[in-house]
N, C-alpha and C positions, 0 to 999 in steps of 0.2 A: 387242361393250359392250368397249371395254378401261381403262374406268376401273379406280382401286383398286381403290376401295371399290363392294363390289356387294349384291347383295341387297336384303333386308329381313330373310333368317331369323336366327333365336338362335346366336350364335357362341362360340366358347367365350372370345379376347382381350376381355376385360372393355373397356379402351383403341382396342381395331379399334370396338370397338361404337358407344364416347359418341363417336369422334372422326367416323365414320359418321354415326350420327344427330342431330351439329351442336348441341345442342339450346340452346351459350351462341356468343358471339364468341371464344372461347378455341380450342373445339373449329373453329369454322367456319377459325378459320387455321391452325390443325392439319392440317386438311382440305386446303384449298386449297396450302399447299403440298407435300403430300403426292403427292396427284395432278400437282402439277408436277414433282416430282421424275421419279415413275413414266412418266409419259411422255414425259424426256426419258432415264430411264437404264432402264429398265425390262429393256432388251436387254442390260444389263450381268449381271445378277444371276440368280440361278438359275432353270429356270422354275417352282416349286415355291413363290418367292415370298411371291407371294400366299396360297398356302395356308397354308403357314406361317406370316404374320400371323394370316387367321381363327384359327387353332387355341388358338395360347398363344406368340407371339413375334415379335407387332408389334414390340416397340420392338428388336428387333435384328435385323427385314429392315430398318425407316426406316433404322436408323444404317449398315447395309451402302449404303441407296440415299442416302442423305444422301451419306457419303463420296466413290459416285461422282459424283453430282449437283455437290456443290463442287470435285472436281476437275477435272470434263468445264468446269464454268465457265468454269477458271481457264483452257486452253486443251492441260489435259493429255489425253491421247487412251489411250480404254482398248478391251477389246477383248469384244467381242462376246462372251457366253454359248459363242455355237452356234459359235462360229472360235476357239475354247480346245482345243487340240490335250486329249483324254480322259485323266482322271488314268487312271496307274498301278500306285497303292494305292487303300484305304480315300477317295474324297474328294478335294480341293480346295481351296484357298484361295478365301476369298470375289470378290475383283477382282483384274483383272490391267492392267497399264497397258502399251501400246509405246513404244518409243523412248524412254526404254529400257525394257524387260521389267523391271517390278516385281509380285510378288506380292503383298496384304496380304490379312490374316487380320484379319477384322472383331472385336472385343468387347465387351460389354458389363457389367461387372461389377453383380451386387447389392451392394446394406449388408450381408449377409451374415447370421449369424443368430450363437449364444452371447455369451460377454465381447468380443472385438470387435467385434461390429456396429457400421454406424451404424445414429444413429437419428434422427427429428426433432429439432431444437431446441423446450426449450418458450415458448411465446407469454409474450411479457413478462416475462419473466427473461435477464437478463444469463450470455451463456454464453460458455465459453473452444469454438471449434473445435479439434475433436478429428483436429489434421493429422495424426500417425502413426498414427493406424485409418484414413486416406483413401487415406495412401499404400500401409500394408499391403493395403486391398483391389486400389489398383493392380497393385500387387508380383503379388501373388496369380494374378490373371488375367492379365498379361505372363507369369508363370513357364508357365502351362500352353498358352499361343500358341507358348512358346520351343517347348517339345518337340513340338508337332503340326506347327511349322514343318517341323523336323529331321525328325520321319517325312514329310512330302509329300518331303522333300530326297534322303531314304535312301531313300524309294521307286521315285525319277524323278522324278517329277510335277516338281517344282519342278529346272530344269538347274541348272546350277552355275554356271554368270553369271549368272545371274538373282540378281535383288532382292528384299530379303524387309521389307515393314514392319507392325507386328505396329496396328490401329488401335484403339482406347482409347475407349470413350467414356463419359462422367461420366454422363450423361443421368438413372439410375439416383441417385446417391447424392448425401445431403444432405450442404449445406455445399459443394458445387459451385460456387457465383460468389461465394465469398469466402477468391480464391486468393492464398497470398501471394509475395513479392518473384520468390524463388525456386521454381517451380510444382510444383507436387508428381509432375505425371509428370515432372522434372528429378527430383525425390529420391528418386523409386521404381526405378532403375535408375544413376545416375551416379552412386552413393556422396556424395552434395554434403548441408549439412544449410543451419543461416541462415545470412544475411549476418552480416559480423565487419565492424565498423567501427575500426579502429587509430587513437590518439586519446595525442597524449605527456600525460604526465601533467603533467608541471612546466607544459607552453606551453600545456593545454590548445588545440592545431590538431590540423587532424585530418591523417591520415597517409592514410588510402585505406582501402581495403572489399579484404575479404578474402571467399572463402565456407569454410563452415567441413567439415573434412572428415569424414563422416558415412558408414560403410557397413554402418548396419544402423538396422532402427525397433522397439522393445519393445511385444511383447503384453502385456496385462493381465498377467499371469503372467508377467511381467519374460523371459519366452523373447525372443533375440534373430530379426530372419528379416532374411536381408542382403539391401541395395540395391545390389551392385556389381555385377548383371547383365551391364554394359555393360564388366565389366575383369576378364570369364572367357571361357573358350576357346570352353566349351562353347554362348556365346551369341552367337559368331562372324558362323551363319551367319542373324544379324538384323542386316537391315542402318539400321533405325531405327525410335523406336514414335514415330504419332501419337494428338493428344490433342483434343479438346471435351468442352465441359461442356454444348452444346448442348441441349437437346430439340427435342422437338415443335411447342413453342409460343416457347421464349424460344432466343432464334440471333439469327447478327449480318446485317446487309440484306445485307449482300455475302458468299453463301457461302465458306465457309472464312475468312474474317477468324479465323475464335476459332480455327484451327487454331495446333498446339504442332509442332512436328517435334522430336526430341530427332536427332540421328545414333549412332551407335556407333561410335566411334573407331579399332576393331579389329575394323570390318567387314570379312569376307572381299571381298564386293559393297558399296561404299561408294557413297552416295548423293548427286552435285554437291549443293552450295548453294544453288544456282538451277535448281535442279529444281520447286520446290516457290512460284513464285511471290504466295503468300498467306501470312497469321500471321505466327506467330514462331518463329524451331530457335536450337535450341540444340548444343552441342559443348562437347567437350575438348579444349585444346590447349595441349601442351605442360605437362598439366598443368593447367590456367587453365581456369574456363568460360567460355567465350563465349557470346554470346547478339549476334541480326543478327533484323531485321523487313524487308519488306518498301518500310517508309519508310527504311530504314538504305540510305546510300550507300558500298556495295562494289565 
């Protein structure tokens, strides 16, 4: 029996338990997708993935499977776990693609605790989306993985010619479906802020648009947290970050159509712009923020 959801015993992870029992159509939908992803991509994740999901880590495992499933469905080949070279140090990234070799380290940030935590908005009340707090959550998770990938590189698990991606999921974060014109994942690493509209005050003619330079977000304490990771040499070993707001119920019909890939302009091993055939891509070129989607003719 090679299904993902097994047994009827009590398990620690509540979401795993709810999806396994599938008491309503939403959980049934989540169960169908998870089983489909497992049947297709189980060979690409660690052998203990199913047990991790049962204990207390279902959503992290789900995210790894979703990334593998979306990439595989888009024609990108992944290396089965059994065919990967054993790690030299402590652990290794979650996924590996081939031709080109790209290591993918997955992370799913929590809403956080304390004054800078995100919380669900109140019902029937007008509210403002806390963009800076959301960017802070993404930035903190990415910084942790930047350090981890550096360790893998120094230990020799990641070879010097391999590219790397940090795959960030917003599935646990409130407000994830209220994305501003410049996605928050772009603002977390590229030192950019809001779009700026230029207008001739005399004629009221629209002269064009630019993007605000902003290399930090503020905590509630007014302490700045830098958001210029992709301008720093310390993160040159990271080729790109990938982001999705999908969760196990709310997701696009085409796997990966929701992906946002942000290229590091200073990457030691850059990723070709045509590598990912789904979703949107962002990059900095001549100090200008560029965007392309699969529908763009480039």
